[in-house]
C-alpha positions in Angstrom: 122.3 -27.8 14.1 124.0 -26.2 16.6 125.2 -22.6 16.3 129.1 -22.2 16.2 129.2 -18.7 17.6 127.4 -19.6 21.0 129.3 -21.5 23.5 128.0 -24.4 25.2 125.8 -23.7 28.2 128.0 -25.2 31.1 131.0 -23.0 30.0 129.0 -20.0 30.0 127.9 -20.8 33.5 131.3 -21.3 34.6 132.6 -18.4 32.8 129.6 -16.1 34.4 130.4 -17.6 38.2 134.3 -16.9 37.7 133.6 -13.3 36.3 131.5 -12.7 39.5 134.0 -14.0 41.9 136.9 -11.8 40.4 134.5 -8.8 40.2 133.5 -9.0 43.7 137.2 -9.6 45.0 138.4 -6.6 42.9 135.5 -4.5 44.2 136.0 -5.6 47.7 140.0 -5.2 47.9 141.1 -3.4 45.1 138.6 -0.6 44.6 138.9 1.1 48.1 142.8 1.0 47.4 142.2 3.0 44.4 139.8 5.3 45.9 142.2 5.9 48.8 145.1 6.7 46.3 142.9 9.0 44.2 141.8 11.0 47.3 145.3 11.5 48.8 146.4 12.8 45.2 143.4 15.1 45.0 144.3 16.4 48.4 147.9 16.9 47.3 146.8 18.7 44.5 144.5 21.1 46.4 147.0 21.7 49.2 149.8 22.4 46.5 147.4 25.0 44.9 146.6 26.5 48.2 150.3 26.7 49.1 150.9 28.2 45.5 148.2 30.8 46.1 149.9 31.5 49.6 153.0 32.0 47.9 151.6 34.2 45.3 149.9 36.4 47.8 153.1 36.6 49.9 155.2 37.3 46.8 152.7 40.1 45.8 153.1 41.5 49.3 156.8 41.4 49.1 156.6 43.3 45.5 154.3 46.1 47.1 156.7 46.6 50.0 159.7 46.7 47.6 158.2 49.2 45.3 157.2 51.2 48.6 160.9 51.2 49.6 162.1 52.0 46.1 159.6 55.0 45.9 160.9 56.2 49.2 164.6 55.8 48.3 163.8 57.9 45.1 162.1 60.5 47.1 164.9 60.6 49.4 167.5 60.8 46.6 165.6 63.7 44.9 165.6 65.6 48.2 169.2 64.9 48.7 169.9 66.0 45.2 167.7 69.2 45.6 169.6 70.1 49.1 172.8 69.4 47.3 171.9 71.7 44.3 170.9 74.3 46.9 174.0 74.0 48.7 176.1 74.3 45.8 174.3 77.4 44.6 174.7 79.0 47.9 178.5 78.0 47.9 179.0 79.5 44.4 177.3 82.7 45.5 179.6 82.8 48.4 182.7 82.1 46.5 181.8 84.7 43.9 181.2 87.2 46.7 184.3 86.4 48.4 186.3 86.7 44.8 184.6 89.8 44.3 185.5 91.1 47.8 189.2 90.1 47.3 189.2 91.5 43.8 188.1 94.9 45.2 190.7 94.7 47.9 193.4 94.0 45.4 192.5 96.8 43.3 192.2 99.2 46.2 195.8 98.3 47.1 197.3 98.7 44.0 198.8 102.0 43.0 197.0 103.6 39.8 198.9 102.9 36.6 198.9 106.7 35.6 200.0 108.0 38.9 203.8 109.0 38.7 204.3 108.3 35.2 205.3 110.8 32.4 202.5 112.0 30.0 203.1 111.8 26.3 201.1 112.9 23.5 197.1 113.3 24.1 197.5 112.8 27.7 198.4 109.0 27.7 201.7 107.5 29.0 204.3 106.8 26.2 204.4 103.1 25.2 206.6 101.1 27.3 208.5 98.0 26.8 206.4 95.2 25.2 203.6 97.7 24.2 202.4 98.2 20.7 203.7 101.2 18.9 201.2 101.1 16.1 197.4 101.1 15.8 195.6 98.4 17.5 194.5 95.8 15.1 197.4 96.5 12.6 199.8 94.0 14.3 203.4 94.4 12.6 202.4 96.3 9.5 205.0 98.8 8.0 204.3 101.6 5.8 205.7 101.2 2.5 206.0 104.4 0.2 203.3 104.3 -2.6 205.6 103.9 -5.3 207.2 100.8 -3.8 204.0 98.8 -3.3 203.1 95.9 -5.4 199.7 94.8 -6.3 198.1 91.8 -4.6 198.7 89.8 -7.8 202.3 90.9 -8.2 202.9 90.2 -4.4 201.5 86.7 -4.8 203.6 86.0 -7.8 206.5 87.6 -6.4 206.4 85.5 -3.1 205.5 82.2 -5.0 208.4 82.9 -7.5 210.9 83.4 -4.3 209.9 80.2 -2.5 210.2 78.1 -5.9 213.6 79.6 -6.5 214.9 79.1 -2.9 214.1 75.5 -2.8 216.9 73.1 -3.6 216.5 71.0 -6.7 
């Protein structure tokens, strides 16, 4: 009895010969082309990596140059700011001294107010127009005789009564 899983011998030999022919053809013609494409791809990848590394190095150098320029610009700005502050302080001092000098000139040029004016009680000039004739700190207060004064409570009641009665209904 013959095994159904084993093919007949002549078919096995023909299949083996055909397989070897295809294998040799593929090995001689197709395999070098495949290797060539793979090598080109490997070279392109390595070249891209070298280019990327070079670009990374260049970018790092540009970044360092930028940071150095930025630091120089900040130092320059700080120096200019300091100079401006010093000039401002000097200008303020100069203007203050000029103002003080002008003030002293104006004061020296004006006549003294007590010269040529009549003297009142206690050696002071009598109050003139627009000057207060009462104690300082007591503006507009009039003296009311003691008997006519109202207590605070009565004064507030009287003023509120007056304001209510004067309103139109």
